[in-house]
N, C-alpha and C positions, 0 to 999 in steps of 0.2 A: 739643810745639812749636805745637800749635793754641791750648793755654791762653795760651802767651806772646804769640801775635799777637792774641788777643782783648782781653788786658789792653791792649796799644798801642793797639787801636783803640776801647775804651772812653774811654780817656783824651783821646783826639783828638776825641770825638764831641760834647762841650759843653763850654760856660765859657770866659770869657777872665780869666785872672789876671795879675798884674804884680808885679815886685819890683824896685825901684831902689836903688842906693847913692848917696847924696848926701853931700856935704863934712860935714854935720853930723847924718846919722841915714839911717833907711830909710824908703822909701814902700812899701807893698803895697796892691794894689788888686785888685777883680774886679768882674764883673756879677753880678746876683741870679737869674738866671733857671735853674730846675732842670729838667731836661728828660728823658723817658723815650722815646727814640725821637723820633717827631713830636709827642708830647704833651708840653705845658707841666705838669709836676707841682706846680711852685710858682713864685710870681713873685718871691718876695723871700726866697730861700734864703741861708743865712748861708755863706761862702766863704772869709772872712778870719777865724782864730780868734787870740785873745789866749791865749799860752802862759805868760808871764810880763810884769812891767812893762817889760820891755827887749827882748821877743821877740814875733813872731806868726809865724804860719803860713798860707798859701793852699792851697787844696785843687782838684784838678780831677780828674774821673773818677767812680766809683762812690761814692756818698755814704758808705754803712755802711764800705766799707773805709778811706776817708779819714777818717772820724770816729774809727774805732779808733785810727788813728796819731795822731790830735790827743790823744785821751784819754791813751794811753801817754806821748808826749811831755810833757803838761802834768803827770802823776802824777810822772813821773821829776824834771823841773825843780823841782818843790815839795820832793822827797826830797833833791836836790842842795842846794838853798839851806837846808834844815833841816839836813844832815849838815856841810856846810863853812861854813856861814853866810857864803856869797856866790852870786851868780845865775850860774846856768849859762853857760859861754861858748857864743856860738853855733855855732862850729865841732864842739863837743861835742854839741850838740843834733843838729846835722845828722848828725854820724857815728852817734848812736845811732838817728835813723831811717832811715839806710842799712844799718845793720845788720839793723834790723827788717825792711825791704823785702828784703833780701838772703836772709834766713832763710826768707823764704815763697816765695822764688823759684820753686819747682816749682808751687805753685798761687798765683800772683802776687795781691797786693792792687793792685785795678785802680786804682790813684791815681798821679797826679803831684803833688807837692808843692814849695812854695818856703819855707825857713825863713830869717826875717831878723829882723835886731836889731841892737843895738848893745851893745858890751862894752869890756872895759880895752883892747882891741886896735884898737876903731874900729865903723865899721859894717861888716855883711855880709850877703849874701844869697848862699844856696845852693839849686841846683836838684837835685830828686832825682826819678829815673824809677821805674816800678815794680818793678824788679830791684835797685834800690839804687845806682845808678849816681849819683855825688856829684860836681857842679862848683860852684865859686865864681863867680859872675857880678858884673859891675857893672851890667847891666840884663838882665832875661828875661822872657819871656812864656811862658805855657802854655795848653794847652786849644785848641780849634777855631777861637776868633777870634784867636790869637796872629799868623798871619801878616799880619792887616792892623794890629794893635797894633805890631808889629815895623817896620812901614812907616814909622808916626811916630816911634816910638824912634829907629831907626837916623839918621834925618834930624835930630832935634831935640835929643836927649841928647848932652851932653858930659860927659866925666868931670872931677870937682871942683866941679860946680855944687852950689848949696845946695838945702835942701829948698823955699823959696819959689820959686825959679827953676824946678825939676822939677816940682811939683805942676799947672800948667796943661797941661803936658805929657802927664801921666799920664791926666788928664781928658779931655784931647782923644782920646788912643790908646783908652782904655777906650769911650768914646763912639762912635769910629769903628766899633770892632770890634761893638758892640751894633747898629750901622745894618746892617753887611755880613753878619755870621754870624748865622743864623737860630737856633741854640741859645746865644746871648748875648742878654741883654736885659733889659728893665723897669726896672732901676735898678742903681746901683753902688755900691760902698763904698771909701772909701779911707783908709787908715790910715796915719799917721805916728808913727814910733819914734825920739825923740832922747834928749837927755840929761834932758829932763823927764818920759820915759815914753811911755805908750802912748796914743794918742789918734785916735779915729774922727772925722772930718769930718762935720760936720751939714750937712743938705741945702742951706741957704743959702749955705754955704761953696763946695758944689761948684758951685752954679750961677754963682758968682762966677768960679770958675777956669774954666769953659767959656768965660764972656763974654771972661775974660782971654785964653784960648787961641786965640780966633777970629780 
């Protein structure tokens, strides 16, 4: 039982990650600060990973555990494409991660992840906790900065908005979390996944978004 509590506490100790479903795709975002207790271990850590051209994943919690999940999902997504000659559905990817986390539940992988992307059935974002619980969300935030991010997302986000409308909201939500949560900060990444593929926004594009959202 103590291991389970430890896993939950580690997931809440650092990071802000966000996943949002839009009419024409998915947006994933995170800050870049990596912490060890009160120590900032890395200022520009990677917390959003490309799984395939149509799918990405955010991580929160223990980096080693999260990176293992990323590696396993990436390898399986490639194998799926090779064997079946089509991209892995987002729901299948999320279920694979859920099974992986659930199978390790007695010694939990201390990570909370978001799996998001677009497939034949449209855009999807799934939220997974350290024990493999799986929920599909329209918008979701994880990590210690999530309460601040949720304040903005709940207020501004509406179902059916397109990517261009949602991007300034995401930038504002991550920026607010970085200002109020000591374990989030330094910089942030925003990834757009739509019919054209996987794209990470440049610094200039992110600066424009913050001005547009202010």
